[in-house]
N, C-alpha and C positions, 0 to 999 in steps of 0.2 A: 503495499499501498504505500504510494507517494505521498509526497508534502501536497497538499491543497492551497493555493493563494486565495483569500478571502477579502473583499472590495473592503475598504472603509465606510464606505456609504453607497445607499443605493439598494433597490429590492431582490438584489441576488444573496442577501445575506439571509443563513438557513436559519427559518424560524422553528423554534423547539418542538412545535403542536405536532408537526407530522411526525416528527425521531419519536415522540411518546405514544402513536395511535397503534402503535402495533399490540399493545396492550401486558398488563404487569404480569400474565400466569408465561407467557414468552420470559421477560425479565428476568423472572425468578427461576425458570425453568434454569437459564443459560446459569444464571449465578450459581445456582446448583453443581452445575456441571463442571466449572471452573473453579478453581482454587481464586480467591481474592488475591493481588498483588500490590507493591506499591513500590515506589521509590525511596531506599531506607538510607542513613547513613549513620555510623556508628561511633565517629568522631569527626570534629571539625577539620575544612580544608577544602579544597579547590574541590566543586560540585564535580566536576568530569574526574574527580580522582578517588572522590568519598560517596559518593553515590551508586547503590547497586539495586538492580529491579529483580525483589525476592517474591514468593511466594508469603503472606502474612495470615495470621489469624484472627477472626473476629474477635470480638468480646461476647460476652453474653446478653441477648437483646433485653430481659431482665423485665420490669413493668412500665419503668419510663427511659426505655432505650427505643431509638430511630433506627433503622438498618436503610442505610442509604446508596444507590447505584452511583455513581461519579459515573459524568456524561463528560465534563469537560474540565480542566483546568489551567491557567497562564504560567507563565515563568516570570514574573517581577523581579526588577532590583533588591527589593526587601527579602526576597526569597534567598536570592543567592548569597545575600549578608549573612541571613541566619546560617545557613551550613556553612559559609565560611567562621562563623564565631565571634563577629562583631556587631551583629545588631541587638539594638537595646534591650531587648527579651528572647532568652533564650528556651529553646524547650528541653526535657531530660533527656538522655540518649539511651540508645537507639530512638531514631524518630524517622518521620514522615516527613518527606518533602510537601512545600506550596502552601498558602495560607487563602488562596482564593478559588473560587470556582462555582460548577450549579450541579447537582444532583438532582435523582428523582427518588423518593421515598419508595419502597418495596414494603417494609412491613414497619409496626410500632407500637409498641407496649401500650398495655391494658390501661395505663394512666394516663396515655401521652394524648391530650384535648386539642392542641391545636393545628395538626399534622394526621393527615392519612397516607394510605398509598394512593401513588398517583399523582402529590405534589410534588411542586416544583421548589428547591430550596439552594441557599447561597451560605456560606458560611455569618454568623453574626458577631465574629470575634475574631481575631488571627490565630495562629496556633494549633489548627483542627489537623494538618497535614492530610492535604488534597490531590495529593500525588499518589492515587490509588485506586483502584478500580471499585473498592466498596468498603465501608466500616460501618460501625452502627456509633453514634455520637448522641450524645442529652438532648432532650427536646429544645433547651434555653440555648442550645449552641447553634440553634439554626433558625432560620428568618424564611418563611414561603414568599415566594414570588409568582406571578403572575405567567403562565403556561404560553402565551401569545408576543414571548418577546424573543428576538433574533439569539440564538446559540451564543455568539461571540459576545452580545452585548451583555449575556446572564452569566457569562462566565467570567467576564471582568467590571462587573458591578460593583462590586462592597468595598474597592479599594479605593482606585483612582476618583472616578464621577464622585466618590462620595466625599472625598479628600476636597475635590473643586469645589463642590455643594457649599461645604461649611465654611471653608475661606471667605465664598463669596458672599457668605450670609453674618457670619459671627465677628467681624473685627470692626468693619464699617456700614453703618447704613448708606448703601448706595442706589440711585436713583437713575431713571432712566437718562442716557445723555453722560453721565459720569464713565469714566477712563478707570481703567486698570492696566499695570503693565506686569507683566511675568519674562522671564528667563525660562530656559528648560519647555519653552513654547513648544514643542512637537514631541515633546513625551506625553504620557498616558496621560497623566492629570494636567498636562498644558495643554490639551487638544482637547478634554472635557471642560476647563475652562474657558475657552474660546465658546465653545456651545453653548454652555448655558448662559454665558455672559450674552451672546448675542443673541438667545433666545427671550432676555430678561430687559434686552436694552440699552446695556453698557458697552461702551466702547474699548476694544486691546490695542495696546502694545504688543506685540509679540517677539520676544529678543530670541534669534537661536544661534547655534555657531557657525562660521563659515563654511563651505564645504562645496566639492564639485557639481554638486547635483541642485545647486542654491534654489533655482528658478523654480524645478520641479519642486520642491518645500514649499515655497513660498507660495505658489497655486496651488498647493492643495491646503494648506493651512488657511488659502482667503475661500477657499470652498466650503470650508467648515463654519466660516464665518468671521474670519479674524479681520481687524479693518486694518491694522499696518502689522506688516514684520520687516523688522532691522535686525540686521548682524550686532555681533558686538562690538565690531569693531567701528559700526556707524554709529552708535551709541554714544562713541566717545567724543564723537566729532562734532565742533562748533553746531556746524549746517543742521544739524536734529534739532535744532531751537525753532527752525524751521515748522517742525512737525505741530508745536504746541501752539500754531498761530491757526491750523484746524479742529484741532481736537483739547480739552482743558487737560492740564498736566493729572496725572493719576492722583488720586487720594489713596488707592491701595497699590500696594507691590507685591508679589507672589514670587519668593526666591529657593528656587530647588538646585541652586549652584554652589553659592557661596564666593567666596574669594572677591577677586576685583568686579567680577560681575554684580556681584548683589551690591558694592560701592556704587557701581554706577546707575543701580535702580534707586536708590536712596536717593541721588543728585537730583532725580527727575522728580521726585514725590513733591506732592503739593505740601504747605503748611499743614502740619498736625498730623498727615498721611499717617498710614502705616504700612511696616513691611512686616509680612509674615513668612517664614522659615520654613520650608518642611522637606527639603533635602538638601544633600550637598555634594553634588557630583561631581563636584572639582577636589575635594578634600580638605580645601583650603578654610582657614576662620575669614569670618566678615569681621572688615574693617570701617568702623562705622566713622565720617567724619565730624569731628567736632562741632563744626557749623550748622550740622546737620541734628544735630542733638540741641544744642544751644538756637539758635536761630529759627532752626524750623519745626525747632521741637514734635520730630518725628518720634514713633513709637516702633520698638521694635519685639515681635512676637513670633511665637513658632508655633507650630502644630503638629500632632502625629495623629493619623487616625484612629489606632489600636487603643491610645490614651484617651480618647473622645469617645471610642464605645465599650468602655470599662467606668469611665465616670457616668455614663449615661446608662448602666448595667439596668436599673429598677425602674428607666423610663422606655420602654420598649416601643411605645407609641411614638415617642419625637424620633427613633430608629424608624420604623415603619413609615412613618408620616414621607421621610426623607425618602425611601426608597420609592415609596409611591410616586411624589412628585418626580423622580427622577425615570422612574417607568412609562409614565404621562408622557414626558418630552419627549422617549424613545419613541414610544407610537405614533408623537406627532411628525417623524423625523426631525426631529429637532437636535434628537442626542444620538451618538452612534459609536460603536467600539472603534480603537485604534486599527492601522490597518491591521492582519492577523494573517497567520498563516497556521495551520492545523497540523498537526504533526502527532503520528500514533505513537500511546506510551511507549512501545518499545524502541523508539528510534528516538529516543531522550536525547543521547548523548549529541545528533544534532541538533538537538534542537538548544540545548545547552549553551554549544557554540555558538549558534547565529544569535543567541541572546546576548551573549559578552561580546559583540564584535561593537567597535565605535560604529556611530552614525547609523545605529540600529534604526530602519524603516520598519520594519513591522513585528508586533508581538507574538512571541510563538505561544500556542496553546497547545497541550496536549490532550488530547483524547482519547477516551479510555477504551 
């Protein structure tokens, strides 16, 4: 089975409903014939060296367990960092890789009230280990989603779109016509920011690294709703002030890079604006000019989606409301998954290699 390219936008994205129409009896029968498998690591290190595809044992279903057949799960930078042992939270070893994905409920324990066989689910928190064919999870660790969401959108829903949604909602009161500036604009979070902002009427200034296929990237981001796309180099030039004759200076900056790139975002913020840092791709610290802090009174904040979910663990309605809003945008065609490449689980080494290349253009999705 070869690699299958999936368009980032358009009607060709595979819906989940047809995938589920074969019926649960066939799914359960298949699960009974084949032992569950997963990508296991017993020590931290480079994923290609420490991950192994092995048969795994299922826990007992019990009264409160939910048996889930995993359909698809992406490879995210945080997944790589977790395996390397450099992430902020690490599971006990041995562990199954993957923090995100979509699955279907095969069976539910007698005390499970929110889920039933046939339901489509995504993780409610990180650390579940989604790079496997099947698992028993606790009811509270899963979130039901509607079945009419395209496969790649469902598999990539719980991390990047949620991060973008919260950063656009929680730090500044934005109104239509306000502008937002972000680096790493071609990342999964960046593409979600562009689309959610466009749906809400916010203007976006999107900063990317220069590259050989720059115009192709610019065209793709603008097709998603980006208002302006500039390179890191252009952002440092005096001529960039011409841009702010067309749109207001941003009140919100979203930083996924750090280093000099973050400093440039700060330089263009409005008085009393906010920069939110959610990543550090450059692995360089943020240098904040004293003038920005004193004379512009800018605010520096951080955001981690995992922590937000844990802080709101007792308020599942807030999480469900966000997922419903995002699914509504997906249905309207206003939010799509990033460009994805579906890869059979057995070909995980090729998917890992592709996901760690510079200027990655497609998110790797492991299909179970």
